[in-house]
N, C-alpha and C positions, 0 to 999 in steps of 0.2 A: 164507643167500640167501633163505630163506622170508620173512623180515621186511623185505626191501627194498621200498621204495616203488616204484611203477611208474615214476616219473620216474628214480629211481636205476638201475633195471634198463635203461631205455632208454639212459641215459648210459654205463653199464658196457658194454653191447653196442657202443655207438659206439666206445668205447676199444678193445675187442677187435677191431673192424673195422680200426681204425687200426694196431694192433699186429700183427694177423694178416694184413695185406694182402700181405706177402711169402710167406705160407705157404698161404693159402686163396684163390688166384686164381680168380675167375670161378665159384665153386661156392657156392651159397647154404647148403649144409650143410658144415660143417667140424668134424671131430672135435676138432681143436685148440681151437677156440672153444667148442664144447659142453662139453669137459672143464673149461675155465676158468670157464664160467658155473656149472657144477655145484660146483666146488671153491671158487670165489669168492676167489682170493687178492686181497690189497689192491691198489688202483690204484697206489699208490706202488711196491710190489714189481714189478708188471708194467711200469711205466714205466722203472724202473731196469734191469730185465732187457733191455728193448728197447734202451735206451741202450748197455748193455754189448754187446749183439749188433751194433749199428751200429758201435761202436768196434772190435770184433773184425774186422768186415769191412774197415774203413778201415785198421787197423793191419796186417792180413794183406796187403792190397793193396800197402801201402807196403813191407812186408818181402819181397814177392814170393813169399810162401808162406803157408799157413794156420798162424797162430801158435797156434791151439788155445784152448780155453776156460780152461785153467789159466793160461797165460801172460797171457791177456787180463785175467782177474780179478786176478792179481798186479799187473799194470800199473795197472789201474783203482784199486786200493787204494794202491799205493806212490807213484803219481804225483799223488795227491790228487783224482782224479776223483770218488771216492765222497763225499768231504767237500764238494766243489763241488756235487755232485748234491744233497746234503742241504740246502745253502743255496739252491739254485736251484729245487727242487721246489715246485710248487703244483698243486692240483687243477684250477686254471683254465687251466693252460698245456698246450699240445700236446707230444707226445713230441719232435717236431721242434724246437720252441722250447727245450725243456729241454736237449736234446742240444747244440744250438748254443751255449747259455749255458755248459754244462759244459765243452765242448771249446774254446771261444773263448779262454779265458785261456791254455790250453796252446799254442795256435797263436801267441799273442803273446809267448811266452816267459815267462809268469808261472807 
């Protein structure tokens, strides 16, 4: 993180704001975001985790119960979402757009 350009830091924080909006509501200080700024996992990893989190919520809602992280990750891999994520991912796309692309083909039966 020390060698990140200022512009990259601003963009990384913007991504954390987007990803963390469900976890850090209305509080300018958020331990979740500060931890991620300090450890600086890759943007790609964070975006995929957020997509999996969104899928977990949707699939749990559809199932009428919390399906849990293990089941979500198994489905993410087995049903080809991870592969679709790999081809859909771009640093220039929002989490929302990537998630939509990744899950769109599944909704259409592909």
